[in-house]
N, C-alpha and C positions, 0 to 999 in steps of 0.2 A: 383144480378141476376147471373144465371149460364147458361151454354150451355148444351144442352141435345142432344144426338144422337138418332134418330129414325132409327132403323135397320129393314127394311122390309123383311119379310120371306115368302116364298111360292109364290103364285100368279099363274095366268094362262093367256093365251092369250085371248083377247076378241073374242067372237064368230063371229063377223063381223066387217068390217071397221067402220060401223055406231056405233056399241057398243063401239069400241075403241075410236072414236071421242067423244062420250058422256062421257066416263070415263075420258078422258083427260080434258074436260070442267069442270067436277066436281073437278078434281085435281087442275086445275088453279084457280077455285073459292076458294077452301080450302086454297091454298097458299096465295091468295090475302086477304082472311079474316084474316089470321094470321098477316098480315102487317109486322111491324118491328120485331116481334117475330121470323119470318122466317129468320134465319141467312144464311142458304145455303139450297136451295131446293134439292140439291144432284143430283143424276142421277140413272137411272136404271142400273143394272149390268147384264153382260152376265153369262154364265155357269161358275161355280167356281169349284175348287178342294180343298179338305181339307187335310192339311198336319199335320201329327202327328208323334210321335216317331215310330209308327208301319208302316209308309209309307204314300202314297198319295191315297186318296179316290176320285173317280170321282163323278161328278154331285152334288157337294156341300154338300154331306152327307145327313142325314135325314131331315134337316131343312135348305135348301139352302137360302143364302142371295140374295135378289132380288134388293136391292137398299138401299139408306140412305137419310136422311135429318138431318140438324142441326137447332134446335130452341133455343131461349133464353126465360127462364121462371124464376119466383120468387122461384119456388119450384118443387119438383118431382110431387106433386099433380097437380100443374098447367100444367106441361108438359104432364101428363097423360090425362088431360082434352083435351088438344090440339090433342093428338093422338086418342082419342075416336071419334073425328069428322072427321078423315081422311078417304077419300073414298077408300083407299087401303084395309081397313078392309072388303070390299065386296069380296075380293079374297085371302086374306092372313092375317098374323098377324104382329104386330109391337112390337119390343123389344125396351124399352126406358131405357137409361142409362145416368147418369150425366157424363159429360166430366170433369175430374179432372185436376186442375192446377198443373203443375210440377215445 
């Protein structure tokens, strides 16, 4: 088994407090459904800046990072199946990468 990071990109604020509460309930249900595979549900992130050799870019660049999670799976395909059921896909994208052991 390996750990995989789910990097959440994009996203938008819910249109109402009720929509936000519904989205949070779907998130909690997804995390619960993953059970022990969910190593770290992560946290939402605030506005970021991108640092490069050319300087600092405000607003996280063209594809800002919105949050992350860490899951444990038998393979990249298994991790991708977990990501495909994530409710964050209703508002953004998920980048999946295997966490390499050093």
